[in-house]
C-alpha positions in Angstrom: 0.0 -0.1 0.1 1.0 3.6 -1.1 -0.7 6.2 0.8 -3.6 4.2 1.0 -3.3 2.9 -2.7 -2.9 -0.5 -3.6 -0.3 -0.3 -6.1 -1.8 -3.4 -7.9 -4.9 -1.7 -8.7 -3.4 1.4 -10.4 -4.0 1.5 -14.0 -2.0 4.3 -16.5 -4.5 6.3 -16.2 -4.5 6.6 -12.3 -0.5 7.5 -12.9 0.5 11.1 -13.9 2.5 11.2 -17.0 5.9 12.7 -16.9 7.4 14.9 -19.4 10.7 16.3 -20.3 10.8 19.4 -21.7 13.6 21.6 -23.0 13.7 25.3 -22.5 16.3 28.1 -21.7 16.8 29.9 -18.7 14.8 33.0 -19.9 11.5 30.9 -20.8 12.0 28.8 -17.3 12.0 32.2 -15.7 9.0 33.5 -17.2 7.3 30.0 -16.1 8.8 30.5 -12.5 7.4 34.2 -12.3 4.2 32.9 -13.5 3.9 30.0 -11.0 4.7 32.3 -8.3 2.2 34.7 -9.1 -0.5 32.4 -9.0 0.7 30.7 -5.4 0.7 34.2 -4.1 -2.7 34.8 -5.2 -4.2 31.7 -3.8 -2.5 32.5 -0.2 -3.8 36.0 -0.4 -6.9 34.3 -1.3 -6.6 31.7 2.0 -5.7 34.6 4.4 -8.6 36.8 3.2 -11.1 33.8 3.7 -9.5 33.5 7.3 -9.7 37.0 8.0 -11.9 38.6 5.7 -9.6 41.4 5.5 -7.5 41.9 2.3 -3.8 41.0 3.2 -1.4 43.9 4.3 -4.8 46.3 3.0 -3.5 45.2 -0.8 -6.1 45.1 -3.3 -6.3 41.7 -5.2 -8.7 39.3 -6.9 -9.7 36.8 -4.6 -9.5 33.0 -6.2 -12.8 31.4 -6.8 -12.8 29.3 -3.5 -15.0 28.9 -0.5 -12.4 27.1 2.3 -9.1 29.0 3.3 -7.7 24.9 3.5 -8.5 24.5 0.0 -6.9 27.9 -1.2 -3.7 27.0 1.0 -3.6 23.3 -0.7 -3.9 25.1 -4.1 -0.8 27.7 -3.2 0.9 24.6 -1.8 0.6 22.6 -5.2 2.0 25.7 -6.9 4.9 26.2 -4.5 5.9 22.4 -5.1 6.1 22.5 -8.8 8.2 25.7 -8.2 10.6 23.6 -5.9 10.5 20.7 -8.8 11.6 23.1 -11.2 14.1 25.1 -9.1 15.5 21.6 -8.1 15.9 20.1 -11.9 17.9 23.6 -12.7 19.9 23.3 -10.1 20.9 19.7 -11.3 21.7 21.0 -14.5 23.9 24.3 -13.9 
């Protein structure tokens, strides 16, 4: 069992495909910037849902979400993607 899953019952549609994409450092920088902006937006949304106030008095567009835990989870997923990309970049330097 792996995280509550029986691996013998997994089909190919249950496992995410992995891709190897070649981009230059400028393109990767743009992707990382975009992912960071998305993560920050979800983090701010979570804060807004917890407090009912705009973080640091700033204006931003609240993401469509009803629970701060959901927004935190989405933000964490974006941060995870950023970490994976940076880790792969560091290995290739």
